[in-house]
C-alpha positions in Angstrom: 7.0 -4.8 -8.0 6.9 -5.0 -11.8 10.3 -5.7 -13.4 9.3 -6.0 -17.0 6.2 -5.6 -19.2 5.7 -7.1 -22.7 3.1 -5.1 -24.5 1.4 -6.3 -27.7 4.6 -7.6 -29.5 4.6 -9.3 -32.9 7.4 -10.8 -34.9 7.6 -12.2 -38.5 10.4 -13.5 -40.7 9.3 -12.9 -44.3 5.9 -14.6 -44.8 6.4 -16.6 -41.6 4.6 -15.0 -38.6 6.0 -16.4 -35.4 3.6 -14.6 -33.0 1.2 -11.6 -32.9 0.1 -9.3 -30.1 1.6 -11.1 -27.2 1.5 -9.4 -23.7 2.7 -10.6 -20.3 4.7 -9.3 -17.3 7.4 -10.4 -14.9 7.3 -9.4 -11.3 9.9 -9.4 -8.5 10.6 -12.8 -6.9 8.5 -14.6 -9.6 10.1 -17.8 -11.0 8.5 -18.0 -14.4 8.8 -20.8 -17.0 8.0 -20.1 -20.7 6.6 -23.1 -22.6 6.0 -23.4 -26.3 6.6 -25.8 -29.2 10.0 -25.7 -31.0 9.9 -23.2 -33.9 7.1 -21.0 -32.4 9.5 -18.3 -31.3 10.8 -19.1 -27.7 14.4 -18.1 -28.4 13.2 -15.1 -30.4 11.2 -13.9 -27.4 14.2 -14.3 -25.1 16.4 -12.3 -27.6 13.7 -9.6 -27.6 13.6 -9.5 -23.8 17.4 -9.2 -23.6 17.7 -6.6 -26.3 19.5 -8.6 -29.0 16.4 -8.5 -31.2 13.5 -6.2 -31.6 9.8 -6.9 -32.2 8.1 -5.7 -35.4 5.5 -4.0 -33.3 4.7 -3.6 -29.6 7.3 -2.8 -26.9 9.1 -4.0 -23.9 9.1 -1.8 -20.8 11.7 -2.4 -18.1 11.7 -1.0 -14.6 14.3 1.6 -14.1 17.7 0.3 -12.8 16.7 -3.4 -13.0 19.9 -5.4 -13.5 19.4 -8.3 -16.0 21.5 -11.3 -17.0 21.0 -13.8 -19.8 22.2 -17.3 -20.1 21.9 -18.3 -23.8 22.2 -21.8 -25.3 25.4 -20.7 -27.1 27.1 -18.5 -24.5 29.6 -15.9 -25.7 32.8 -16.1 -23.7 36.2 -14.5 -24.3 38.4 -17.4 -25.5 41.7 -16.0 -24.3 40.5 -15.6 -20.7 40.9 -18.3 -18.0 38.0 -19.6 -15.9 39.1 -17.3 -13.1 39.4 -14.3 -15.3 36.0 -15.0 -16.9 34.4 -15.0 -13.4 36.1 -11.8 -12.3 35.2 -10.1 -15.6 31.6 -9.8 -14.2 30.3 -6.3 -13.3 29.4 -7.5 -9.7 31.3 -5.2 -7.4 31.7 -7.8 -4.7 33.7 -10.0 -7.2 36.0 -7.1 -7.8 36.6 -6.8 -4.0 37.4 -10.6 -3.8 39.7 -10.3 -6.8 41.6 -7.4 -5.3 41.9 -9.3 -2.0 43.4 -12.3 -3.6 45.8 -10.1 -5.6 46.8 -8.4 -2.3 47.6 -11.8 -0.7 50.1 -12.4 -3.5 52.1 -9.3 -2.5 52.4 -9.5 1.3 55.0 -6.7 1.5 52.5 -4.2 0.2 50.8 -3.7 3.6 48.8 -0.6 2.5 47.2 -2.4 -0.4 46.4 -5.5 1.7 44.8 -3.5 4.5 42.6 -1.7 2.0 41.6 -5.0 0.4 40.9 -6.6 3.8 38.8 -3.6 4.9 36.8 -3.8 1.6 36.1 -7.5 2.2 34.7 -6.6 5.6 32.8 -3.6 4.4 31.1 -5.6 1.6 30.7 -8.7 3.8 32.5 -10.5 0.9 33.6 -13.5 3.0 30.2 -15.1 2.7 30.0 -14.3 -1.0 33.4 -15.8 -1.5 32.1 -19.0 0.0 29.1 -18.9 -2.4 31.5 -18.3 -5.3 33.6 -21.3 -4.3 30.5 -23.5 -3.9 29.2 -22.7 -7.3 32.4 -23.5 -9.1 32.8 -26.7 -7.0 29.3 -27.9 -7.8 29.6 -27.1 -11.5 33.0 -29.0 -11.7 35.0 -25.9 -12.7 38.1 -26.8 -10.7 41.0 -25.8 -12.9 40.6 -22.0 -12.6 43.6 -21.3 -14.8 42.3 -23.3 -17.8 41.6 -21.1 -20.8 38.1 -20.9 -22.3 39.3 -22.0 -25.7 40.5 -25.3 -24.1 37.0 -26.0 -22.6 34.5 -28.5 -23.9 31.0 -27.3 -25.0 29.5 -28.5 -21.7 32.2 -26.8 -19.6 31.6 -23.5 -21.5 27.9 -23.7 -20.7 28.6 -24.4 -17.0 31.1 -21.5 -16.9 28.5 -19.2 -18.5 26.0 -20.4 -15.9 28.5 -19.7 -13.0 29.3 -16.2 -14.2 25.5 -15.5 -14.7 24.7 -16.6 -11.2 27.6 -14.7 -9.6 26.6 -11.5 -11.4 23.7 -11.3 -8.9 21.1 -9.8 -11.3 17.7 -8.6 -10.3 16.2 -10.6 -13.2 17.8 -13.7 -14.5 16.8 -15.0 -18.0 17.8 -18.6 -18.8 17.6 -20.6 -22.0 17.7 -24.3 -21.2 19.8 -24.0 -18.1 19.9 -27.7 -17.4 21.5 -28.7 -20.7 25.1 -30.0 -20.2 24.5 -30.5 -16.5 24.6 -34.0 -14.9 21.8 -35.0 -12.5 23.8 -34.0 -9.4 24.4 -30.5 -10.8 20.7 -30.2 -11.8 19.5 -31.1 -8.3 22.0 -28.7 -6.8 20.7 -25.9 -9.1 17.1 -26.7 -8.1 18.0 -26.3 -4.5 20.0 -23.1 -5.2 17.0 -21.4 -7.0 14.6 -22.6 -4.3 16.5 -20.9 -1.5 17.8 -17.8 -3.4 15.6 -14.7 -3.6 15.9 -14.2 -7.3 13.6 -13.4 -10.1 13.7 -16.0 -13.0 12.3 -16.2 -16.5 13.4 -19.4 -18.2 12.8 -21.7 -21.1 13.4 -25.3 -20.0 12.1 -28.8 -21.0 13.1 -30.3 -17.7 9.7 -31.0 -16.2 10.9 -31.9 -12.7 12.9 -28.7 -12.7 9.6 -26.9 -13.6 7.8 -28.7 -10.9 10.3 -27.8 -8.1 11.4 -24.3 -9.1 8.7 -22.4 -11.0 5.8 -20.6 -9.4 4.3 -19.3 -12.7 4.1 -20.9 -16.1 3.4 -18.9 -19.3 2.4 -20.9 -22.3 2.4 -19.8 -25.9 -0.1 -22.1 -27.6 -1.4 -21.6 -31.2 -0.4 -18.0 -31.1 -2.0 -17.1 -27.7 -0.6 -16.5 -24.3 -1.9 -18.4 -21.3 -0.7 -17.8 -17.7 -0.8 -20.3 -14.8 -0.1 -19.4 -11.2 1.5 -22.7 -10.1 4.0 -25.3 -10.8 4.1 -27.9 -13.6 1.5 -30.2 -12.1 -0.9 -27.3 -11.7 -0.2 -26.3 -15.3 -1.0 -29.8 -16.6 -4.3 -29.9 -14.7 -5.4 -26.4 -15.7 -4.3 -26.8 -19.3 -6.4 -30.0 -19.6 -9.4 -28.1 -18.2 -8.8 -25.4 -20.7 -8.6 -27.8 -23.6 -11.8 -29.5 -22.5 -13.6 -26.2 -22.1 -12.4 -25.2 -25.6 -13.7 -28.5 -27.0 -17.1 -27.9 -25.4 -17.2 -24.4 -26.7 -16.2 -25.6 -30.2 -19.0 -28.2 -30.2 -21.5 -25.5 -29.2 -20.2 -23.2 -32.0 -20.5 -26.1 -34.5 -24.2 -26.5 -33.6 -24.7 -22.8 -34.0 -22.9 -22.9 -37.3 -25.2 -25.6 -38.7 -28.2 -23.6 -37.6 -26.9 -20.4 -39.2 -26.0 -22.3 -42.3 -29.6 -23.4 -42.8 -30.7 -19.8 -42.2 -28.2 -18.5 -44.8 -29.4 -20.9 -47.4 -33.1 -19.9 -46.9 -32.5 -16.1 -47.3 -33.3 -14.2 -50.4 -30.6 -12.2 -52.3 -31.8 -8.9 -50.9 -30.5 -8.4 -47.4 -31.5 -6.1 -44.7 -28.9 -4.4 -42.5 -29.8 -6.8 -39.7 -29.3 -9.7 -42.1 -25.9 -8.5 -43.2 -24.8 -8.2 -39.6 -25.9 -11.8 -39.0 -24.0 -12.9 -42.1 -20.8 -11.2 -40.7 -21.4 -13.0 -37.4 -21.8 -16.3 -39.3 -18.4 -15.9 -40.9 -16.9 -15.5 -37.5 -18.7 -18.5 -36.2 -17.6 -20.6 -39.2 -13.9 -19.7 -38.5 -14.2 -20.7 -34.8 -16.1 -23.9 -35.6 -13.4 -25.1 -37.9 -10.5 -24.6 -35.5 -8.5 -27.8 -35.0 -5.9 -28.4 -32.3 -2.7 -29.7 -33.8 -1.8 -32.0 -30.9 -0.7 -35.5 -31.9 -0.5 -38.7 -29.9 1.6 -41.7 -31.1 -0.3 -45.0 -31.0 1.6 -47.4 -33.2 1.9 -51.2 -33.3 5.4 -51.4 -34.9 6.2 -54.6 -36.8 9.9 -54.7 -36.3 12.3 -57.6 -37.1 12.0 -60.1 -34.1 15.0 -60.7 -31.8 16.5 -64.1 -31.7 17.4 -66.0 -28.6 20.6 -63.9 -28.2 20.3 -60.1 -28.3 23.4 -58.5 -26.7 26.0 -59.9 -24.2 28.9 -58.1 -22.5 31.5 -60.4 -21.0 34.1 -58.9 -18.6 34.4 -55.8 -20.7 37.1 -53.3 -19.6 38.0 -49.9 -21.0 40.2 -47.1 -19.9 41.9 -44.0 -21.4 45.3 -43.6 -19.8 44.6 -43.7 -16.0 40.9 -43.0 -16.4 38.9 -46.2 -16.0 35.5 -46.4 -17.8 34.7 -50.1 -17.3 36.4 -52.8 -15.2 35.3 -56.3 -16.0 31.7 -55.3 -16.8 29.3 -58.2 -17.6 25.6 -58.1 -18.5 23.2 -60.0 -20.8 20.4 -57.9 -22.3 17.1 -59.7 -22.4 14.1 -59.2 -24.7 12.2 -55.9 -24.2 14.7 -54.5 -21.6 14.6 -50.7 -21.2 17.8 -49.4 -19.5 18.5 -45.9 -18.4 22.1 -44.7 -17.9 22.9 -42.0 -15.4 26.1 -40.6 -13.8 28.2 -37.6 -13.5 29.7 -36.0 -16.7 33.0 -37.7 -17.7 32.2 -41.1 -16.2 32.0 -42.8 -19.6 28.3 -43.0 -20.5 28.7 -42.0 -24.1 31.9 -44.2 -24.4 29.8 -47.1 -23.2 27.2 -46.5 -25.9 30.0 -46.3 -28.6 31.4 -49.6 -27.4 28.0 -51.3 -27.7 27.5 -50.1 -31.2 31.1 -51.1 -32.2 32.4 -47.6 -32.8 35.0 -48.0 -29.9 36.7 -51.3 -29.1 37.0 -52.6 -25.5 40.5 -53.1 -24.1 39.6 -56.6 -23.0 36.5 -58.8 -22.8 34.1 -59.2 -25.6 30.7 -58.0 -26.8 28.5 -60.6 -28.5 25.7 -59.5 -30.9 22.5 -61.4 -31.9 22.1 -62.3 -35.6 18.9 -60.2 -36.0 20.1 -57.2 -34.0 19.5 -53.9 -35.7 20.6 -50.7 -33.9 19.1 -47.3 -34.2 21.6 -44.9 -32.6 20.7 -41.3 -31.8 24.0 -39.5 -30.9 24.5 -35.9 -29.7 26.1 -34.9 -33.0 22.8 -34.7 -34.9 22.4 -34.5 -38.7 24.6 -32.9 -41.3 22.2 -31.9 -44.2 23.3 -31.1 -47.7 22.8 -27.6 -49.0 19.2 -26.9 -50.1 18.0 -30.3 -48.8 14.4 -30.5 -47.7 13.0 -32.0 -44.5 11.2 -34.9 -46.3 14.2 -35.8 -48.4 16.4 -36.2 -45.2 14.0 -38.8 -43.9 13.5 -40.6 -47.2 17.3 -41.0 -47.5 17.0 -43.5 -44.6 13.7 -45.2 -45.5 10.2 -44.7 -47.0 8.1 -46.3 -44.3 7.9 -48.2 -41.0 5.9 -51.5 -41.3 3.1 -51.9 -38.8 1.2 -55.0 -37.8 -1.7 -56.4 -39.8 0.0 -55.4 -43.1 -0.3 -51.7 -42.4 2.6 -49.2 -42.6 3.4 -45.6 -41.7 5.1 -43.5 -44.4 8.0 -41.1 -44.0 5.4 -38.2 -44.4 3.1 -39.7 -41.7 6.0 -40.2 -39.3 7.1 -36.6 -39.7 3.5 -35.5 -39.1 3.4 -37.5 -35.9 6.5 -35.6 -34.8 4.8 -32.3 -35.5 6.1 -31.5 -39.0 3.1 -30.4 -41.0 2.9 -31.3 -44.7 3.9 -27.8 -45.6 6.8 -27.8 -43.1 8.1 -31.1 -44.7 9.0 -29.2 -47.8 11.0 -26.5 -46.0 14.8 -26.4 -46.4 16.5 -28.0 -43.4 18.7 -24.8 -42.8 15.4 -22.9 -41.9 14.7 -25.2 -39.0 15.3 -24.2 -35.3 17.8 -26.3 -33.2 14.9 -28.2 -31.6 13.3 -28.9 -34.9 16.6 -30.3 -36.2 16.8 -32.7 -33.2 13.2 -33.8 -33.9 14.1 -34.4 -37.5 17.1 -36.4 -36.5 14.9 -38.6 -34.3 12.7 -39.3 -37.3 15.7 -40.4 -39.4 16.7 -42.9 -36.7 13.1 -44.3 -36.2 12.3 -44.6 -40.0 15.1 -47.3 -40.2 12.8 -49.5 -38.0 15.5 -50.7 -35.6 14.8 -53.4 -33.0 17.3 -51.9 -30.5 17.2 -48.2 -29.9 20.2 -46.4 -28.3 19.5 -42.7 -27.4 22.2 -40.4 -26.1 20.6 -37.3 -24.6 17.6 -37.4 -26.9 15.7 -34.8 -24.8 18.2 -31.9 -25.2 16.5 -28.9 -27.1 13.2 -30.7 -27.5 10.1 -28.8 -26.3 7.7 -30.4 -23.8 5.1 -31.2 -26.5 7.7 -33.1 -28.6 8.9 -34.9 -25.5 5.4 -36.2 -24.9 5.2 -37.4 -28.5 8.6 -39.1 -28.1 7.6 -40.7 -24.8 4.4 -42.1 -26.3 6.4 -43.5 -29.3 8.9 -45.2 -27.0 6.2 -46.6 -24.8 4.8 -48.3 -27.9 8.2 -49.4 -29.1 8.4 -53.2 -28.7 12.2 -53.6 -28.9 15.1 -53.0 -26.5 16.1 -49.6 -25.4 19.2 -48.0 -23.8 18.9 -44.2 -23.1 21.4 -41.7 -21.6 19.5 -38.7 -20.3 19.5 -36.1 -17.5 15.8 -35.7 -17.9 14.5 -37.4 -14.8 10.8 -37.1 -15.8 11.6 -38.8 -19.1 13.7 -41.5 -17.4 10.9 -42.3 -14.9 8.4 -42.7 -17.7 10.5 -44.8 -20.1 13.0 -47.1 -18.3 12.7 -50.1 -16.1 16.1 -50.1 -14.4 19.4 -48.1 -14.4 23.1 -48.4 -14.9 24.5 -45.8 -12.5 28.1 -44.8 -13.6 29.9 -44.0 -10.4 33.3 -43.4 -12.0 36.6 -45.4 -11.7 35.0 -48.3 -13.6 32.2 -48.8 -11.0 28.7 -49.2 -12.4 25.7 -50.0 -10.3 22.8 -52.1 -11.8 19.7 -50.7 -10.0 16.3 -52.3 -10.5 14.0 -49.3 -10.9 13.6 -45.8 -12.4 15.3 -42.6 -11.3 12.8 -41.7 -8.6 13.2 -45.2 -7.1 17.0 -44.7 -7.1 16.8 -41.3 -5.4 14.5 -42.7 -2.7 16.8 -45.6 -2.2 19.9 -43.4 -1.9 18.2 -40.9 0.4 17.0 -43.7 2.7 20.5 -45.0 3.4 21.6 -44.3 7.0 24.8 -42.5 6.0 23.3 -41.1 2.8 26.3 -42.1 0.8 26.2 -44.0 -2.5 26.9 -47.7 -2.4 29.4 -48.8 -5.0 28.5 -51.8 -7.0 30.0 -53.4 -10.1 27.2 -54.2 -12.4 26.6 -57.9 -13.3 23.3 -59.6 -13.9 24.2 -62.3 -11.4 27.0 -60.8 -9.2 27.0 -57.4 -7.6 29.9 -56.7 -5.3 29.4 -53.9 -2.7 32.4 -51.7 -1.9 32.9 -49.8 1.3 31.2 -46.4 1.2 33.5 -43.5 1.2 32.9 -40.7 3.6 32.8 -37.3 1.9 32.5 -33.8 3.0 29.0 -32.5 3.0 28.0 -29.4 1.2 28.1 -27.3 4.3 31.4 -28.8 5.4 33.0 -27.9 2.0 31.7 -24.4 2.5 33.2 -24.2 6.0 36.5 -25.6 4.8 36.9 -23.0 2.1 36.0 -20.3 4.7 38.7 -21.6 7.0 41.3 -21.5 4.2 40.5 -17.9 3.5 40.6 -16.9 7.1 43.9 -18.8 7.6 45.5 -16.8 4.8 44.4 -13.6 6.3 45.6 -14.6 9.8 49.0 -15.7 8.5 49.4 -12.4 6.8 48.5 -10.5 10.0 51.1 -12.6 11.9 53.8 -11.7 9.4 52.9 -8.0 9.7 53.0 -8.1 13.5 56.4 -9.9 13.5 58.0 -7.2 11.4 57.0 -4.6 14.1 59.4 -6.3 16.5 62.3 -5.2 14.3 61.9 -1.6 15.5 64.7 -1.1 18.0 63.1 2.0 19.5 60.2 0.0 21.1 59.7 0.3 24.8 59.0 -2.6 27.2 55.3 -1.9 27.5 54.8 -1.9 23.7 56.8 -5.1 23.3 54.7 -6.8 25.9 51.5 -5.7 24.2 52.8 -6.9 20.8 53.8 -10.2 22.4 50.3 -10.7 23.8 48.8 -9.8 20.4 51.1 -12.2 18.7 50.3 -14.9 21.2 46.5 -14.4 20.6 47.1 -14.5 16.8 49.1 -17.7 17.0 46.4 -19.4 19.1 43.8 -18.4 16.5 45.9 -19.8 13.7 46.5 -23.0 15.6 42.7 -23.3 16.2 41.9 -22.8 12.6 44.6 -25.2 11.4 43.3 -27.8 13.8 39.8 -27.4 12.4 41.1 -27.6 8.9 43.1 -30.7 9.7 40.0 -32.5 11.1 38.2 -31.8 7.9 41.1 -33.1 5.8 41.3 -36.3 7.9 37.6 -36.8 7.3 38.0 -36.2 3.6 40.8 -38.7 3.3 
């Protein structure tokens, strides 16, 4: 079943042509990823699909009655609503039923309203959906349902927008970077959710493991053309490489033909026959094809940075907390030459605070941080750059440096560095305000790298970068000879770049794990009780704490269901007890009511017992 057809669309902004004559389609149950470089029109295409923009030519054809939802990078939420109110503001009729049921529970004396709300819950089979609703909020860490939207952080707003989008149960779900602002646990849950849900997806994402595990089709916009691949990310890489090789072979053939035709052109007299003119026209076409050049870049640099001394960076019994929230508790570690450390952990466990302490922007409460004499940080934060009005791309980079020294007396200039990070010479003289969000992040990376640091600290460097740029950055970092600390939720990036991990568990507990992210997941999954071991990181001493038994995903689901059923049974019990107040009841009716009440009390006790067991296990 065809949900959406894109037919021959084009879009330009002034003299800048983003794309021309693009066509593709989205079918029921497809999980489609859309891949393109930053600045080539990914977000514009999403806006056209969702109706917030229009193409200059061509059209979008939607199947009749298809319900569509869109998660943008900058979600629009009503700031005066609470989290609960934002969820129930969805047009999903089942959410309205659940909302009415909860309101009815707050007014137990209105028996008519309650009975209607209860019957609606049964009719729509809303009990199961209520469990799903609770699970989604729980997994996305949206626990304070009365908190107002205007009091939420940027990440919380994105997660709330994701929750409302998922709960609206659309036929077609369009997502722009859905894994941004999610920690690794949330991303893996979302992967599993999409894998099991019968839902049609069209998404832009740079998370390559997410692409690998979720998507069944990949559509690529490359040099103005659309290419479709029926498979996951690994299949896409394989087939794209084949396509590039075939294109290179074809280009070589065309070049040979071009040389042959060029000789012929030079031999011909001025008077041309019709056949000759046709051949000349063909020659011009061949010439154009022969001079095509792919704009892909690979970083291969031998950077000549300032050498580290014997001492690089030492942390001695460092502690930090904010009120009752503990970030570090007696953390000790000595960073050695060439170390490449990845930092992972749930949102709010102190990863960015740790980076700010290392760079001296935040002071520890106790302990000390010792820096080597030749240490030179390059710190990429999540805030990005703040350009001056009318400032050009090349000027931004030159404010920080003119070149990076390479070995053997060579160097790479600011212009060359920008070219390596996919800014053409023409693009370098654009005003910064014209850049897309991803291009600005790419430019910010260049400003950090041009300073030629010998210790790079990167806080979520992969956010908003396209896959092509990620490959460039990975190759640069693989060539980088200094020390590296990186916080990222991009598992593919972490696997490729880092040697070991600091796993922030919360409450000041940090695990020092020798390996990359995939090694860590394998280690965790292979544990008998599948629960994380708590270790305080130290190069020499790692103390293992007792594992804490936690409710599984399914147990959390069942507990929430028990709580809802208990509320309903308690209300039924109250209604039944009021019937005994009728003095006109005969003995037979009283006996029947007594039996009903007895059965109801037994059900309540049974549910309470089950709930109590869960709570004991949780504690």
